[in-house]
N, C-alpha and C positions, 0 to 999 in steps of 0.2 A: 452612569459615565463611567466607559470603560478608562480600566490602567492607560491601553496609551494614549487615549484622547486627552486622559489627564497631564500627563508628561508634559505633552506634545504644545497645552495651553501651559503650563507649567515652562518650557523654553520658550515659546513665543511672548509670554510676559520676563522672562529674566532679562531678553534681547532687547526687548523694550526699554527696561530699565539700563540696560550697556549704555541702548543708542540717545537716550537721553539726558544720561549724567556724563555722558564723554565729553562736550564744550565744558561746561564747567570746572571737570578735574581734567582739563588739560589746561586749561589757564591756570590753573593752582600751582600746575605742573612749571608750567614755562614762568609765571611768577615768582614763583620760591625759586627757581634756580638762577633765575635773574636778582632777583635780592642776596639769596646764597653769595653770589659771584662778587657783588658788589660789598657784600660783609666782609665776603676774605680781602677784597683789595683795600679793604679803606680799614682796618682792624676792628670796625663798629659790630660790639656784639650787644646791641640793642634787641630784646624780643616784640617788643612791638613792633622795631621797624620791617619786623615776618610777618607779623597778624596782620593789621593793618590795611597795608597796599594791597594781602592777599586774599584778605577776605571781600575787600572794594572791589578789586578787579571779580569775583567769583560776581561777586549781587549785581555788575553790571552785565554782566553777559546772561546770568541768569536772567535777569531782565529784556537784555534784546533779543533773546533764543525763546521767550516763555511760548511766542506764538510756534514756536518747530514742535517744542514738547506736548504741549495742548493736541495737536493737530498728530503726532505720534501716537500719545494716548488714547484718542477719542479713537483712531483709526484702529486699535489692539481691542478697545473695546466691542465699537460697532462690529469688525470680523471673527470674534471669538467669544470673548462673553458673553453679550445678548441672544447672539444664535445660542448656545449652551443655557440660556436660564428660557429661549424663548420653547426649546423643544428638540431643534432641527436642525 
C-alpha cells in the first residue's frame, strides 16, 4: 500500500466517522443548550437534570439514525477497505 493511498483511506475513514457522529452530537448540543437555558432561568442546579435528558435524547437519535449509520459504514467498507484487502 502506498503512502498516498493509506492517507486517502484514513481521510475517508475520518470523514465517515464525522458524518456518522453528527446527528448524535447535534442533538446533544441542542438538548444541552436548552437545559442550560432552563437551569439559568429557574436557578435549578441539579446535575442529573442535564445528564438524563441528554443521554435519553442521544439514545433516541441513535436508534432513529442507526440505518443511516450502518449504510454509511457499509458504503465505506465496500468502496475502500474491501478493495484494499482484495488487492485491486
